[in-house]
N, C-alpha and C positions, 0 to 999 in steps of 0.2 A: 473514204470512210476511215481507213487506218490513220491517215494524216490528222483527221479530226480527233480521234481517240488519243493519238500521241500528243496532240496539242493540249487536250484536257488534262492528261497526266502530267505534262510539263507545268501547266498552270497550278495544278494541285501541289506538286512538289515545291514550286516556288513559294506558294502561299504558306506551306508548312515551314519552310526554312525561314521565311519572314516572321512567322508567328514565334518560332523559337528564338530568333534574334531579338524579337521585340521584348522578350522578358528581361533582357539586359539593358534595354533602352538604347540599342545600337542602330535603330532604323532611321532615326532622324526624320527627314521629310517623307521617307518612303512608307511610313506607317503612322496612322493617326494616334494622337496621344491617348484618347479615350480607350482605344483598344489595348494599348500597352498597360494602362492602369487596370483594365478589366482582367487581363490575363494574370497579372501579378496578384490581384485580389482573389481570383479563383484558386490559385495555389494555396493562399492562406485559408480559404474556406474549407478545403479538403483537410487541412490540419485541425481545424476547429471541429469538424464532424467526426474525425477519426476516433476520439475517445469514446464515442457513443456506439460504435459499430458492434461491439461485443455484447451490448446490453439491450439493443433494440431488436424487434423482430426482423427476420431476414428481408421480408418484403419492403420494410421501410428503407433499409439501406439500398436495396435495388431501385426503389422508386426515386430516391434522391440521386442515385448514380445516373439514372436515365435522364432526369432533368438537368443534371450537371453536364452530361455529354451533349445534350441538346443545345444548351447555351454555349458550350465550347465549340460545337460545330458552327453555330451562327457567327461566333467571333472569327473563326478561320475563314469562313466563306464570305463574310461581310453582308449577309442577308439581313432583312428586317426582322425585328422581334415579332412574336406571334400577337395576334389581335386580342383585345380585351375579352371577347367571347370565349376564345380558346383557354385563356388563363382562368376564367370563371369556371369553366367546365372542369379543368384540372384541379382547381381548389375544392370544388364540391366532391370530386372523386376521392381526393386525399382525405377529406374530412369523413366521408362515408366509410372509407376503408379503416380509418382509425376507430370509428364508432363500432364497426362490425367486429373488430378484433377485441376491443376492450369493453364493449357494451356501455361506454361512457366517454365523455370528452373531458372529464374533470379528473384530477389526480396527477401524480408524478409521471407515470409511464405514458399515458395518452398525451399529456401535455408536452413532454419531450419529443414524442413521435411527431406530433403536429408541428412543433417548432422546426424540426429537421426538414420535414416536407415543405413547409411554407418558406423556409430559407431557400430551398431549391426553386420554388415558384417565384421568389423575389428576384432571382437571377434573370427571369424573363421580362422584367420591366425596369431594368437598369438603363436609363437613358441619360440622365443628368448626373453631374458629380454629386449632387445631394443624395441620389439613390445609392451611390457607392458607399457613402458614409453610413447610411441606414443599414446596409448589409453588414458593415463592419461592427456596428453596435449590436446587431442581432447575433453575430458570431461571439462577441464578448459575453452576452447573456447565455448563449448556448454552452460556453465553456464553464460557466458557473453551475449549470445544471449537471455537468459531468460528475461533480462531486456528490450529487444525490445518490449515484450508484456506487462510487468507490472514492475513497480518499487516500488511496495508496500512493506510494512514492512514484510509481510508474504513471499514474494518472496526473499527478502534479507536474512531472517532467514533460509529458505530452502537452499539457495545457500551457506550460511556460514556453515551449517551442511555438505553439500556435499564437500566443500573445506577442512573442517577438516578431512573428511574420505579420500579424495584424498591425502592429505599430510601424513596422517597416513599410507596410502598404499605405498607411496614413501619411508617412513622410514622402512616399513616392508621389502622392497626389498634391503635395505642397511644392514640389520642384517646378522650376520654370522650364524653358525649352532645353536647357542644359541639364541632362539627367546624369545622376551618378551611377556607377556600377552597382550590382547587387550587393557585393561585399561591403561597399561603403554604406549602403542603406542599412544592412544588418548591423554593422558596427555602431551606427548612429542610434538605431533602435535599442541595442544592448546598452549603450551609454545612458539612455533615458531610463531604462528599467533599473540599472544600477543606482542611479540617483534617487529613484523612488523606493529602493529597497529599505533604507533606514526608516523612512516614514511608515512603510508597511510593517516593519518590525515593531515600531513604537505602538501602533494601533493593535497589533496582534497581542502584545503583552498587556496593554492597559485597557483596551476596550472591553466592557463587561461581557463575560461569557454567558451564553444562554444555556441553561441546564437542559439536557436531553439531546437527541439527535438533530441533525441539520434540518431546519424547517419542520420539525416534528415527524420527519420520515425516518425509517430504519437507517442506521448508519452504515459504515463501511462494510462492504461485502455482505449484502443481505442474504445471499445464498449460502453463506458459511453456516455449518451446523456441527454440533458435537458428534463424535463417533458413538455416543451413547444415546439411549432413548428412554422413554418412560416405562418401558417394559423390556423383558429379556426372554427371548426364545432361542434355543440352541440354533446357531447359524447366523444370527443377526450381527454379532461383532465380527465374525469371521469374514463377512463380506467387506468389512472396512479395514481389515488388518494390513493391507498393502498401501493404504493412503499415507502420503507424506505431508498432508496438510497440517499446519500448525494448530494445535488445540490451545496451548498457552505456553508462555515463557516464564522462567523462574530465575531469579538471581538470589543466591545465598549470601548472607552477611558474615558468615563465619566459616568454620571448617565444613567441608562437604561430607554428607553422609554417604555410605556406600549405595550403589545402584539398587541392591536388593532390598534396601529399606525405603525406597521411594514409592510408596503406595499412596497415590493421590485419590482420596476418597470422594466418591460421587453419590449417585442414587443408591438407595438401599431398598431391597425387595424382600417382603415377608409373606406375600399372598401367592399361593401356587394353585392353579386350576387343573394341573395335570400336564400341561404343555407349556404354559407361559407364566413367568414370574412378574408380579406387579407390586407396587408399593402397598403397604399395609394401610388401607383406607378406613376400614371399620374394625378397630381393635376390639378384642374381647373384653379387655379391661383397660382403663386409662393408662397410658404409658407414663413412667416416672420421669421426673426432670433429669436432664443430662447431668451426670456426675462423673467427673474425671479426677482421679487421684494420681499424682505424679510421684515418681521415685526421685531421690536426690540425683542430680545430674544437670548438665548444661541445657539451656534453652536454645532451640534452633530458630533463628530469625531468617526470614526470606520474604521476597516480594514476587507476586504473581501478576503477569499481564495476560488477562484472559481474552481470547477472541470472542466475538459475538456468536452465541449459539441459540438465541431465542428461547432459552429456558432460564429458570431462576437458580440453577445449581452453581455453587462455588466449589472450588476444589482446594483441599488442604491435606497436609500430611497428618496422619494420626499421631498424637491427638492434639488438635488446636487448643491452645490455652489463652490466646489473645489475638483479636482481629481488629484492624483499624476500621473506622466507620467509613462507609461508602458515601458517594454523593446522594444516593437514594435513602440513606439511613443505615443504622447498625445492622449487620447480618444476624440471622437467627441460627442458633445451634439446636437442632431438633433432638428429641430423646434418643434417636438412633445415631447421633453424632454426625448427621449430615448438615453441612453448612449451606444456608439458603439466603439469597438476596431478597429484599422486599419487593423488587420488581424484576421483570425478565431482563436478561442481558442482551440488549439490542445494539450496544456499541462496545468497543474495546474498553475493558475495565481493568484498572490496576488497584491492587490492594496489598497491604502488608500483614503478615501473620507471624505468630510465634507458636511453635509446636514442641512437644516433648515426646520423644520416641519411646521412652520407658514410662509406661503408664498402666493404670488399671481403670477400667471403665465399666459402669453398670453394676457396681456392687450393691446398689440400692434396689435392684430388681427383687420382686417377691414371687412366690409360686403362682399367684394369680396373674401378674403382669407377664410372666414367662409363657403363659398359655398362648399368648399372641404369636409365638415363634415355634409352636409345635403342631399346628394344624396341617393336615394333609387331606386332599380330596379323596373321597371313597371311590372304589372301583378302578384304581389305577395302580400299575406296577406291583402285581401280586408277588412276583419272585423276589423283589427287593424287600417287601414286607416280611416274607418268609425268612430271608437271610438275616434280617435285623432281629427277628424274634429268636432265632437260634443263637445269635451272638449275645443277645441280652441274657439269655439263660446261662451262657457260659462265663459272662463277665459282668460285674456290677459297677466297676470303676469307669466313669465317663471318660477321663483322660486316656485310659488305656484303650477304650473303644475308638477314640479318635485316632490313636496311633495305629490301631488295627486296620482301620479303613485306609489310612495313608499307605500302610504296608501292602494292602491289596492292590492299590494302584501301582506301586513300585515293583511288586513281584510278579504279577500277572502280565500277560502280553498286551498291555495297553500302549497306545501310541498317540503322539501329539501330531495333529495334522490340521492344516488350514482349509482343507476341503473334506469335511466330514460327510459320511453318507447320511441320507435322509432317514428320519426316525418316524415310527408310527404312533399309535395311541399310547402304548406303554413305553414311552421314550426312555425312561431311566432303566427299565428292564432290558430293553434292546441294547442300550449303551453298555451296561455293566456286564451282560452275559453273552452278547452276540457280536456287535461291531467292535467294541472296545477301541474306538478311534474317535477323536473329537478335539475340539478347541477348548480354550480356558473356560468358556461358559458351560460346556458339557460337563466338565469335571466339577465345577462349582455347583451346578444344579444337582448332579447325581450325589455329590457329597452331602449337600444340605438335605436332600430328601432322605438319604440313608441315616443322617443324624437324627432327623425328626422321627423316623421310624424306630430309632433306638431310644426315643423319648429324651433326646438331648436338644434343648432349644438351639436353633440355628437359623441363619438368614444369609441371603446372597448380597454381597456388596460389589458394586461396579464402579469403575473409575479408570485410572491410568496407572501403569506401573513402569518405572524406569524413566528414561530420558536420554538425551544426547547433549553433551557439552559443546558449545561453540567456543573454541579457543580464542577467537578474535575479540569478542566483547564479554566473555565469561558468563553468558546466559545459557541456561539449560533449556533445550527445545523438547517439549513434550508434544508428540504428533498423534494423529488419529491412529497410526499403526501401534501406538502404545496402549490402546484401549484394552482393558483387562477386567476379569471377574474373579472374585475369590469368595470365601465364606467366613462367617464368624459363628462361633459356638460359645454358649455360656457355660462356664465351669464354676463350681462352688469354690469360693474363696479367691477366685481370679477374675471373675466377671466375664465380659465379652473378650474372647481371644481370637485373633486373626489366624485362620488356617487357609493356606493356599495349596490346594491339591495339585495344582500345575507343577509345583516345585518337585513333586515326586515323579513326574513324568518327563518334564523338560526343564531341568534345573538351570540350563543356560538362559532360558527365557527370563528367569528371575534374576540371575546373577549379572547378566549383561544387558538385559532389556530386549525389546522386540527386534533390535538389529541383529540379534543372534539368529533369528529365523531367516534373515536375508544375508547371512554372513558371507557366502561365496560371492554374491553379487556386489556387496559393499566393499569387500576386501580387494576385488578386482578393479575398482574404480581408481583411476589415476589420482595421485596426490594433488596434482594441479587442479583437477576438477573439484575435488573436495575442498581445497583452499578457496577456489572461486565461489563455491556454494556457500561456504561459511562467511566469506566477506560480503556477498550480496545479502545474505540474511542479516548480518550485523548492520549494514546500511539501512535496510528496511526496518529493523528493530529500532535503530536510532531515530528514524523518522516517526515511528509510532510513539516512542517514549517521550520525545521532546516537543513534537508538534501536535500530533493527534491526541495525545494524552493530556495536553494542557487544557484542562477543564475548569469548571467553576471552583472546585475545591483547591486545585493547585494554584489558581490565580489568587484566591483568598489568602493562601499561605504566603505567596510571594509578596503581595501588597502589604500584608501585615508585617513581614520582615522589613519592609521599607518604611514602616510607620504610617502607612496610608490606610484609610478606612474604605474597604472594598464596597460598602453599601452607600457611600456618600458620593453621588454622581457629580455634584458640583466640584468637589475636590479633584475627582478623576479628570473631569473636563479641563480644569485649570492646569493639572500636571501635563495632560496631553498637549494643551495649547502652548505651554512653556517649552516642552520638548520639541514641538514642531518649530517654534521660533528659533530655538538654538540650532536645530538642524539646518534650517533655511539660512541662518546667519553663517554657519560654518561652510555651507556650500558656496555662499556668496563670496566669502573670503578666499576660497580656493579658486573659484572660476572667474572672478572679476579682476584679479591682479593681472598686470601685463604678462603675456606669455612669450616665451622664446619662440623665435621663428623656426618652424620645423621643415620648411622647404629647403632642401640642400642647395639649390641654385641661389635662392635669396640669402641663405647663410653665407655662401661664398662671396657674394657681392658685398654684404655688410662687413665681412672681414677685410675685404679690399678697401672699403671706405675707411675703416679704422686705421689701416696702415697708411693711407693717404693723410689722415688727420695727424699722425705722428710726424709727417713731413710738412705740416702746415696747411694742408688743403682740407678744409672742413666742409662737408657736404650740407647744404641746406635741404630742408624737407621737400621743397618744390622742384629741385633740380633733377634733370634727367641724367642718366649715366654719361651721355655725350657732353653735356654741359659741365659736369664734374671733370671729365677728361680734358676738356679744353682749358680749364683753369690749371689743371695739374701739369700740363705739358710745359708750362712756362717755368716750373720749379724743379722738374725732374731731369735727370741725366738722359742722354739719347737712348742708351740701352734700357733704362727704366721706362721711358716713353713707349718703346716698342712692346715691352711686356704689358704695360697698362692698356695699350690699344688692343692687344690680343685678348686680354681679360674682358674688356668692355664688349668687344665684338662677339666673343663666345657667349657672354651673359645675355646680350640682346637676342641672339639667335635662340638660346634655350628658353628664354623668358617669354618671348613674344611671337614665336613661330606658330603656336597653336598645337604642336605635336608634343606628346609626352617626352621629356628629356631622357636620352639614353644614358645608361649607367656609365658608359665609357666617357661620354662628354662631361658628365658631372665630375668624374674622377679627374679629367684633364683640367677642368676649372679649379678644382681644389688644389691640384699640383701647381698651377700657375700662380694662384694667390699665395700659396705657401712659399714659393720661390721669390715672390715680389717683396723686396726689402729696400724701400727708398731711403 
């Protein structure tokens, strides 16, 4: 019994060794050609499925893994493929599972899941060489669908590796009985892809860009969201304050403003129900048109690359005076100076702005329109209202009352914390008189409520404050950790004035940005890791700026600069055809001319023949080395004949023995030829 078990283990070990050796095409007659091709193809299939693993449900990846291992076991054991009835049952089960999970078989997510599972099922019916090619083409299509989920540089790199493996697999199937090593196959596939690269670049630049996300689906990183929301309740922004996810990138065109001036304006809230701030949806009086008056001074130009956040908000420094038109149309500047796109931001968007940091805004407000920013819900925060009434009786100047509230925050034991305690019904009362601990939204909310209780028009503004400069590409990174909330008050003769109560509690948060809250952790990070992080981000940003951001608008500008009409498809087709012909002609000139022999053994023999030609022995193309030697012996001196015989003997052995030439023998041949001087 033990002998039988030992024999089975020995056969299994031998089969596994043969399987691994088969990947390199080293088995010869010991392993069938179809099995070698199947094993090589299965490695490429894993690379094609890998970009989808993080986006598909876990059971889809497990199901494909089981099918893959099933087929791999059949290859190793040499057993027959499952019957048609088994495959039909498996196909029905996969379809039912996808329908049960998505409640439909149509759409991006269920379609990709079905494609992955059916690719695993296709492995169970690969019998002929035609089936192998069908699987390869399915893998190519599957790689295209990977860009439905993400168009990041990592996805592109993984897809490129998979394409390289698939092309190498196709070359493997074209080899005869003499198979090349894996390295030679990969190099050949890489050479083919490099030759196709100029053609791909030509079509990328000239082929008409389709406006909107890929195939009408949400674009890159559909799960990405802004750190802000359509409402603000104390605690909401604090939960995202540690996120290093990029919100947008900024490149300034001139001198950089100080970090404390980087207030990236976003949603504005004017309606308060006692616990939550929301936009002013039903104004008491129609809001006036936006009116910005700038003081003499320089204009700050900059460009923002905004990550998709599925909202219509655009971010700008106060106060924007010029905004370039987006692909979806000109942005709108609302009466509260909030910049809005005409459509939701479903894909990475780049736009250029000009802002003036010294400005006056809202001087056209009237007592009626200001009533929109004075409303407070009844029955909330009685202690705050009592404090405001007492202060109003003591002071009539609104600007001094603003300073008095800021002094309250600075002189009393308020503290800035990223983990504030929970608040009850009278949230502002509890914050001002009891807990005195909170995040930026707590201070902005309490300040605005106190201002309105003092009969001073006020509102909450949310957005981002600060940023981090990447020294590699000179872009400023604004992260979700930079999400911030502040307040605006309306003062007679000055209009709407920004007031950030956080600066009275945590001035470092404003002077240095959100990184000051994580200072100990960031300062302890090794310089090498910081440099690596900046370089990786610069590479990713370059991919976003030059590849993913090449949309219809940028293509129109580029073609117009070349004097081409972007909407004349006949002209574009002609230009693409001409460019294609030029590229093919250039490749032909490079590849079709006679190439120098790269074989070191053959190079040595040809050098030997050239030296014989100097002595009057000219080799004919049909002559063998021995025939050339026989003619040369009649003209050479005896010592030269001996050297010539050694050269021909060594050349024949290296050339026709069938074994790879050793480096020492090649060096000996080169030395003999170099010493041969007839």
